N, C-alpha and C positions, 0 to 999 in steps of 0.2 A: 351443435349442442341443442337446438331447439327440437323439443318433440313431446308431445302431448302424452304420449305412451310412457315416458319415463318418469321414475318415482325417484326422489330424493328424501332422506331423513335428515333432520336437523335437531341437534339437541342444544339446550341451554338456549331454547328460543322464543323466551318471553320478552326479551329486551336487547338493547345494543347490538352488537353483531348478529347474533342469532335471528333475530327480527328482519335486518336487513338481507341477510341471506336467504331466508324463505321468501321475502317479497321480490327478490332478483330472480329466483327459480321460477316463481309462480308466472312473471312477466315473461319468462323465456318458454312458457309452455308446460312447464314439470307439474307433477302431482308432488304434494308434499306431505309428509308425516312430521309434525313439529313436537316436541317434548321439552317441558320443564316441570317444577315439582307443581307449581300451580298455572300452566300455560292456559288454561280455560279461563283464567280469570284476568289475564293480560289485556290491556287497553290497545296494545300496538298490533295484536295478530289475532285474527278471527278465523272461526270454523267458515269452510264454504265448501262448494262443488271439488276444488282442487286442493283444498287444505284439511288434514285431519288433525286434530289435536289430542295428543295422550298425555294427561298429568302422571307424575310419578318422579321419584328418586332413581336417577338413571345410574347409581351406585347399586342397585338391587336387580338380581337377575331377573324378577319378577317384571319389573317395569320395561328392560329389554325386551323380555319376549312379549309383552304388549304392544309395544312400539312395532315390531316386526309383524305380531299378527295383523294389527291395524293396517300396515302397508299391504300386505297381501290380500287381505279381506275386502279392502276399498279401492285398491289400485292394481292389485296382481304381480307387482313386480318391486324389486329393490335394484336400483341401478346407481345412485349416489349417496354416500353416508358423510355427513359432516359433522364429525365431533367436535362441536363448539362448546360444549358444556365444561365449566372449569372454574375453581376457586383460587384466589391467590390473597395473601397478606404477608406483611412483613413484621419481622420481629428479630432481634438479637437472637443468634442461634441457640444460646443457653436458656432462652425464655420460651422457647417451643415445649409444648406439651404433648403427653400422649394422645389427648382429645384432639390438638391440632393435627397431630399427624394421621389419626384415623380419617379425620373428616377430608383431607388432603387426598389420603390414598383411595378413599372412598368415590368422591366425585371426579379425580382426575384421571385415576388409574382403573377402580374398577368400572368408571362410568364410560371409559374406552372398551375395555377387554370384553364385557357382556354383548353389546351391541354390535361390536364389530366382529366377534365371533358368529353370531347369528347372520348378520348381514352377508359374510364371506361365504357363508353356507349356503345360503340362498343364491348367490351370486355364481357359485359354482355349480348350483343345480341348473340355473337357467342358461348356463355355457354361452352368456352374451358378454362376459367381462364385467366392468364395474370398476367405480372411482371412490376411494375413500380419502377423503381430507382431513386432517386433524387440527386443531388450532393449539399451536405449542406457545413458546416464548423466546425471543431474542435472548433473554437474561440469562437462558440455560447455558448458553456456551459465552456470554460474555458478562462476567460479574462487575459489577459497577459499586463502587467503594460509596458506601452510605446507603445504598439498596439492600437492606439486609434481609434476603429472599433464600437463603441457602436450603431451608427444607422444603419449600414450595418447589425450587428448582430440582430437586431429587426427582419429583413427579415429571416435571416437564422434559426433563432431560432423558427420562425414560420413555416417554412418547416419541420422542426424535430418533431412539434408537430402535424400538419396535416398527416404527414407520419404515425405515430402510430394511429391516429384517422381512417384514412381511412383503415388502415389493418385491424381493429377489424370492421369496417363497411362491408368490403367486403370479409373477411376470408372465410365464408361459400360460398361465390360465386369461390374461387379458384383464387381471384386476390391477388397476394402478393405486398405488399407496402413497400419498404426498403429505407434506404439512404445510402451514402457515404459521411463520414465527413472527409475531407482533413486536414493535418495541412498544413505546407509551402510545396508547390510542386515547382518543377524546371519547369514552363512554361511561355509563353510571356509575361503573367502579371505580373512576376516579373523580367523581364529581365533588370531592373535598380537598384533591390536591391543587394548588395554586398554578395556575397555568404556567408561570415563568418556570417553576420546578419541572413541571413536563416536558417543557421546550428544551431544559438543560440537558435531558436525556437523550437528546437526538444531536449528532454531527451537524444535520442540517437545521437545527434548531425549530424544527417544526414537528407537531404532535401529527400521529395518524389520524385519519378519520376512518369512520366505520365503513364508508364507502372503498378506501383504500384496501381494506381487509376483505371487502367483498368481492372487488375486483381481483384480486388475487385467487382467492375461492373459486370463481367462475372461470378464470384462466386454468387452473388446475382440472378443474371438471372437463374442460374441451381439449385439453392437451394430451393427444391421443399416443404420445411417444415419450411423455414424461413421467417416470416413476422413481420413487425413493428419493425425492428432492425436498430439500426445505428449503423456503421461499420466505426469505427474511424481507419483512415491511417495516424498517425500522430507522429510516434515514441515515444507514451505514452504521448504526451502532455495532454490529456483531463483528466488524472487521480492524477496528483500530482504536485508537485514542483521540480525545479531543478537549 
């Protein structure tokens, strides 16, 4: 996996999991293009010889085009794409508004679609394969009573499905497409959630760390014959009751 000649794109890269993934790739010799709406204002990730920062809403085609153009002009290739950008919030199903739905679709689905299309086009042109990893959610297949996330899970479930379809579509091209499905993770997203509540959502009674998710991303990046896989990092929440 170590190669100073390889380039990774990471979306949602201004905090939490995204920042950790950027730093992990840099430590392994990758060049990285990091994106979020205001990534250039982040105090946790900075531009450098190995890191290019691209501001912009990932749900807009122009942002995706700018990210890919930056990767090619600065580093001449796209070898890995980590679709980390995403939003999540809970409400009773009947309280979700049209604006809520549009926001979820824009970031979680359009934010995946446009940049992934362009990345795959470039990987096909390079003829050297590639790896695409998307952060989904264990909750998509494992509803938990009291966690009223039905509408956000429309988007996360869709990402799981397209992960497997694309894995099959591009298997012969050497482009591997996988996903990491976290349970509850100790990130800024959950800064207001009591620790005991987060722990209750895992059979292990343990909240995943950002490093746990980053380790899963790194594994899938280098796992040469793993594709179409949803890697659950949720303490076992996806397969049973507790």
